[in-house]
RODO-2510 file (C-alpha; in nm, 4 decimals, decimal comma):
residues 114
     n   res          X          Y          Z
     1     q    -0,5551    -2,0782    -0,2534
     2     v    -0,7432    -1,8147    -0,0648
     3     p    -1,1078    -1,8511    -0,1469
     4     l    -1,2036    -1,4829    -0,1818
     5     v    -0,9707    -1,1760    -0,2292
     6     e    -1,1244    -0,8416    -0,2574
     7     s    -0,9344    -0,5434    -0,3817
     8     g    -0,9932    -0,1852    -0,5080
     9     g    -1,1148     0,0003    -0,2192
    10     g    -0,9877     0,3334    -0,1047
    11     l    -1,0688     0,7052    -0,0176
    12     q    -1,2900     0,8761    -0,2477
    13     q    -1,4816     1,2067    -0,2387
    14     a    -1,8602     1,2046    -0,2511
    15     g    -1,9753     1,1834    -0,6267
    16     g    -1,6716     1,0011    -0,7228
    17     s    -1,6295     0,6401    -0,8396
    18     l    -1,4461     0,3275    -0,7423
    19     r    -1,4243    -0,0256    -0,8925
    20     l    -1,3858    -0,3100    -0,6688
    21     s    -1,2627    -0,6529    -0,7692
    22     c    -1,3016    -1,0048    -0,6087
    23     a    -1,0971    -1,2938    -0,7192
    24     a    -1,2530    -1,6197    -0,6228
    25     s    -1,1538    -1,9781    -0,6303
    26     a    -1,3130    -2,1697    -0,9123
    27     i    -1,4990    -2,4002    -0,6769
    28     i    -1,6762    -2,1121    -0,5253
    29     f    -1,7324    -1,9075    -0,8460
    30     k    -1,8043    -2,1428    -1,1246
    31     f    -2,1690    -2,2354    -1,0543
    32     s    -2,2570    -1,9753    -0,8027
    33     t    -2,4579    -1,6541    -0,7989
    34     m    -2,2255    -1,4093    -0,6502
    35     g    -2,2833    -1,1084    -0,4436
    36     w    -2,1246    -0,7924    -0,2981
    37     y    -2,1923    -0,7208     0,0608
    38     r    -2,1006    -0,4379     0,2741
    39     q    -2,0642    -0,3748     0,6528
    40     a    -2,0587    -0,0286     0,7920
    41     p    -1,9333     0,0490     1,1456
    42     g    -2,1899    -0,0637     1,4035
    43     k    -2,4205    -0,2251     1,1411
    44     q    -2,4839    -0,5754     1,0236
    45     r    -2,3453    -0,6815     0,6958
    46     e    -2,5849    -0,6298     0,3992
    47     l    -2,6006    -0,7747     0,0556
    48     v    -2,5984    -0,4858    -0,2030
    49     a    -2,5638    -0,6577    -0,5443
    50     t    -2,5854    -1,0045    -0,6921
    51     i    -2,5106    -1,1524    -1,0316
    52     t    -2,6066    -1,5079    -1,1682
    53     t    -2,3882    -1,7261    -1,3655
    54     d    -2,5881    -1,6010    -1,6675
    55     g    -2,5400    -1,2355    -1,5897
    56     i    -2,8731    -1,1411    -1,4276
    57     t    -2,8155    -0,8776    -1,1728
    58     g    -3,0068    -0,7482    -0,8570
    59     y    -2,9490    -0,4515    -0,6438
    60     a    -3,0416    -0,3134    -0,3043
    61     n    -3,2516    -0,0065    -0,3381
    62     s    -2,9733     0,2029    -0,1647
    63     v    -2,7405     0,1291    -0,4611
    64     k    -2,9657     0,0838    -0,7480
    65     g    -2,8694     0,3204    -1,0392
    66     r    -2,5286     0,3951    -0,8960
    67     f    -2,3597     0,0586    -0,8646
    68     t    -2,3006    -0,1999    -1,1421
    69     i    -2,1952    -0,5730    -1,0628
    70     s    -2,0260    -0,7739    -1,3338
    71     r    -1,8378    -1,0939    -1,3596
    72     d    -1,5565    -1,2544    -1,5677
    73     n    -1,6314    -1,6355    -1,5847
    74     v    -1,2845    -1,7074    -1,7248
    75     k    -1,0967    -1,5108    -1,4479
    76     n    -1,3315    -1,6184    -1,1838
    77     t    -1,3513    -1,2578    -1,0736
    78     v    -1,6535    -1,0392    -0,9962
    79     y    -1,6495    -0,6661    -1,0066
    80     l    -1,8473    -0,3794    -0,8540
    81     q    -1,8354    -0,0352    -1,0282
    82     m    -1,9465     0,2184    -0,7854
    83     n    -2,0510     0,5658    -0,9220
    84     s    -2,1984     0,8752    -0,7547
    85     l    -2,0628     0,7671    -0,4299
    86     k    -2,2242     0,8968    -0,1032
    87     s    -2,0844     0,9174     0,2576
    88     e    -2,3296     0,6324     0,3536
    89     d    -2,1431     0,3912     0,1070
    90     t    -1,8495     0,4078     0,3495
    91     a    -1,7946     0,0486     0,4665
    92     v    -1,5897    -0,2663     0,4254
    93     y    -1,6894    -0,4540     0,1129
    94     y    -1,6878    -0,8188     0,0735
    95     c    -1,7796    -1,0604    -0,2046
    96     n    -1,9269    -1,4153    -0,1413
    97     r    -2,2067    -1,6356    -0,2889
    98     d    -2,5341    -1,5017    -0,2509
    99     s    -2,6060    -1,7670     0,0066
   100     a    -2,2925    -1,6356     0,1996
   101     t    -2,1615    -1,9946     0,2367
   102     a    -1,7936    -1,9489     0,1504
   103     s    -1,5440    -1,8364     0,4061
   104     w    -1,5236    -1,4615     0,4173
   105     g    -1,2188    -1,2767     0,2893
   106     q    -1,0681    -0,9789     0,4465
   107     g    -1,2769    -0,7287     0,2463
   108     t    -1,1759    -0,3931     0,1093
   109     q    -1,2360    -0,0627     0,2915
   110     v    -1,4220     0,2170     0,1086
   111     t    -1,4348     0,5513     0,2572
   112     v    -1,6278     0,8340     0,0991
   113     s    -1,5670     1,1864     0,2355
   114     s    -1,8488     1,4395     0,2036
***
């Protein structure tokens, strides 16, 4: 089983919305705070949102109020609802534990056109 599989990215206009999904293996997901990361061209990967097993969330200032992270503890899946997209949200998006200790998946490309 591939540990982490991200999906849902695509091309969207500024102001639009996308919903990302990440299917994780149970051994990664079950007892972990999960996070969404992104990496824009020429930049380091950054953590943008986290969610604990109890559903407590945290966000980077750059996405606060626009992005919402959630998780389904039965499906071992974490989601990222992205609203009011901006061109600076363009990046490859990945999920992982908040400690980033699992093997990285392939990510999903999000491109926002202005």
